[in-house]
N, C-alpha and C positions, 0 to 999 in steps of 0.2 A: 167605817159609816153606817149609820140608821138607814134603812128603806126607806127613808123621806127627811129631806132638811132642809129649811123654811119652806116646807109648802111643797117642794118639790120630789119629785120619783128620782131615785136616788137607782142608779143600773150599776151594778155589780158586776166586774169584770176579774176574771181569773188574771193573778198578777204573771204567768210565763204567758199566756195568749198574749198581756196586753204587751209585755217586749217584744215577742214577736212580730206581731202585726204591727205595732208602732214601727220597727225597722223594715217591715216590708217596707209600709206606707214610704220613707224615707228612699231607703236604698231601690224598691223595684224590684227585687231581685227573684228569679221564677225558681230557682234550683236549688238543691240541699242547700244548705248555710250555715254557720256558726256565727251564732248573737252574743256580745258580751256586753254585757249591763252593769254600765259603772256607777253604782248610789253610793249609798254609804258601806256595802260592802258591794262584790260583783257577783254576777250570775251568770254563768254560762248557756244559751239555751240552743238547742238544734231546730232546723224546719226540713223538717223531709218529709215525702209523700202528705204535704199540703196539711201537715199537722205540727204542731209543738211541742217539746219537750223540756225538761228538765236534766242538763247534762252533770251539773255541778255547783260548784263556788265555794267564793273563800269571805272571809270575815274582813278583810283590807279594801278600803276604799274611800269614800270620801269624808267617811267618819274616824278614819285612823289619820287622815288629815287634817282633820277637827281636834281632835280629842289631842293629839303630838304638839300640834299647835298654841290648844290652848293651852297644855301642861309646860313646855318649854317656853313661847314666844308671848306669853301673857295674853290668849284667846285673840287670836286674829283668825279672820274668815278667809276661806279657803282663794276665793279671787284677789286678795292683798295676800294673802303667801305666795301663790302663784304670781303676782308682782315683785314680792319681794325679792323673792328666787331669780328673777330675774341679774340680780346683783352677788349672785352666791356663786361660787368655786369648787365644784366637787373633787379638783384635787387637792385641797382642802381635808376634805372630809369623808372620800372612800378610799379604800386597800383597790388598786386594779389587779389583774393577773399578775403584771409585771413587777408589781411589787411584793408579790410572795412567792411565786414559783417563777422558772424560765420560762415555763409554757405547759399551758393544758390542752393534746388533741389541736385543733386547730385555729382555737381562739385565738384571737387578738390581745397582745398586752394590756390593750386599754380599756377590755371588758372588765365591768366591776366584780371582783373578787368578794367582798366583802362592803356593805352598804353601814355606813354612817364609822366603819372602822378603824379611820384614825383620830376620832373625838377625845379618846381616854388617853390620847398622847400629848396632849396639850388644851391650853385653853384660849389662842387666838384665832377664833370663831368668828366671824359677825353674825348679824340676825341672817342675813342674804348667805352665808353658806348655810348655815341652819337651814335655812326653807326651801334650800334648792337640793338637802341631802335628804330630806324627808318626800319633796316632792316624785324624786328620782325614784326613790328605794320602793315606792307604791306603785310606780309606774312601769319598775322591772320587774315589780312581782306580777301585777297586772299583764303583763305583754308575756312573762313566762308562761304562765297559767295559760292563756289565749293561744302559744306556739303549740303549748304541748296537746292542747283540747283539738287545735286544727290538726295537728299531724293523730291524731284519734279515727277522726274522723276522715280523713286523704283529702281537705282541704286546704288549700292555700290563700285562701281569704278570711279575715274574721270582719263581723261588721259591729261595730263600735255605734252604742246607744249610753247617755248618761249623762250628765253635767263633770263627774270626776274629769273623763276620760277627753273632754274643752276645756283643760288648764292646759297651759301649752308646754311647763316644764312637768308634769303627767305625762303629757302624749308624747313629748323627746325619751322620756324611759323605756316606755311600754314600744315606740317605735323600734329602739335601740336592742330590746330583746325580740322583738320580731323579726329585724332585719339577721340577726344571728343564724335565725332557724328557716330565711328565706318565704317571711307569710308576708304577703300583704294586708296591710291594716287600712279598712275604710271609715272614715271618723265624719262623715256625715254633716259637712259644713253649711248647707241648706236647711237644718232647724233652728240657727240661729235668725234666718226669716221672720219676719210678722206672720206672714200667711202659713210657714207651718209652728206657729208657735202655741195654737191649741193643740196639736196633735200631739208636739214635744211635750206637753205637760204628761202624757199620758203616762211616758216612760223615765221621766225625771226626776 
């Protein structure tokens, strides 16, 4: 953005500060925290000693949903993709641990072993099946990154911001992975309210 837009001064804010400060405005946490911003990609930010720092990130997120749905389902929005996914069945698309081995440690046989692993085995997939597989894959990757960083920081909670984590089928994937690790995910339901819309735009 330029320094002025439509004759108005533009205040430039560091992205990491915006993510962290936006999360604090929503969740009101005081102690050290892990914030995961789910936008086009996924960014992990720490809050410690009254300061925000970039912990790392991955290139999978809402942009992945948009790209894959455009390629496979002829340009469908993330919201429409999420709605379509409600009619899908992951049992038709993903390989579970129970499908490929008897047991891996203490993991349940229902845990995903291979995202999209059944696509090559046949062509009997509905658009809903494809949609839920894409949403779940993105959610499980985000959830895995979140809990690994939570372990690194020694925290049992992760604060999520960004529109991608508000998509119900992505969130299900995130929460499945967090549950494996015993980590609690906070998803800030209040950012949908009108009174918080302006603050929400800072980090969506």
